[in-house]
Structure formats: structure tokens, C-alpha cells
N, C-alpha and C positions, 0 to 999 in steps of 0.2 A: 230490441235491436237483436236480430238473430246473428249468431256466428259469422254466416255466409256474407253480411252485409259489411263486414269489418275485411280489408285486405291488408294484413300487417306487412306483408312483401312488397307492398309499393313504396316503403319507407327506405328499403335497402338501397344504397348508392351501388354503382356498378361494381366498384371492387370487392363490396361486400357480396353481390350476387355471384360473380366469379369464384370468390372463396369457397362459398358453400356448394357450388355446383362442383369443385374439385375435392373439396375436404370432407364433405357430409357422408360420403359413402351411398349416395342413393341409387336404388335400383333403377331400371329403365323406367318403370310407370312412375317413380317418384320424381325422376329428373324430368320427364315430359310434364307433369302436372307443376312442377317448379316453374319451369320456361312458362307454362300458360299462364300461371298466376302472376309471375314477376315481370315478364316481358310483354305478355299480351293484355295482362290486366284482368283476365277471365276471373269471373266469381267461381266458387267451388262447382258449383251446380252446371254452369257453362262448360266447364273443362269437363265434366262427366259426360256431356253429350258429345264433345269433340274426341273424347278419348274412348267413348263406347262402354263406360262402364255405368253400372247402377249407382245411385247417391251413396248407399249404404257403402259399396266398396270404395268410392271415391272418399268418404268420410275416414274409412280405415287407412287408406294411402296417405292421406293427409295428416292423419294424427301420427303414424309413424314418421313421414318427413320432418315433423314440426320436431318430434323426439330428437331426430338426428341432427337437425339445426341447433337446438339447445345443448345439445351433448359437444359440438364443436366450437360453439360460440365463444366460450372463454378463450379459444386460440385465436380469435380474430382481434386485430388490432386496427382500427381505422387508420387508412393511410399507408399503414407498413406493409400490409399484405398485396401491394401493387403488383407482385410479380406474375399475377393471374391476369392482369389487363393486356 
């Protein structure tokens, strides 16, 4: 099973999605990728076609985005961060 076949982002509840959009410090490309993955359910490779980047570039953007999510994840408490809804 390849990494692209697993979409970890689909498990996020809306509160969590909004939290990461506001707190993770995504740059423009990371935010666009996050939205494509979370809201549109795109695979990493489908997102690369939409955004017009190579798979290698998308992999790099995705890795950076995931690091930012992991960094702020301890600040997220399910249901408490509802100020972003």
C-alpha cells in the first residue's frame, strides 16, 4: 500500500480542519494542498495535477505541511478549539 492511498486528513473533524488552517502557519501552497486533501478528498497526485506542480514538488510541500500539523497538534483539543467554526 503506497503512502498516497492513505488520506490521513479525511479523519479530521471540521473544528480540527479550521484549527490547522489558522494555527499551522501554512504558506499559500500548503494551504491550497490542505484544502484539496481535506475538503475535496484529492490524492496527493490528483492535487499535483490541479496545482500544476510535479509529484516531487508536491511530495516536498506535503512533507512540510505535515511537519507543521504535527508541530501544532499538541495545542489542539477536540471541541475546545471551536472558535474557528
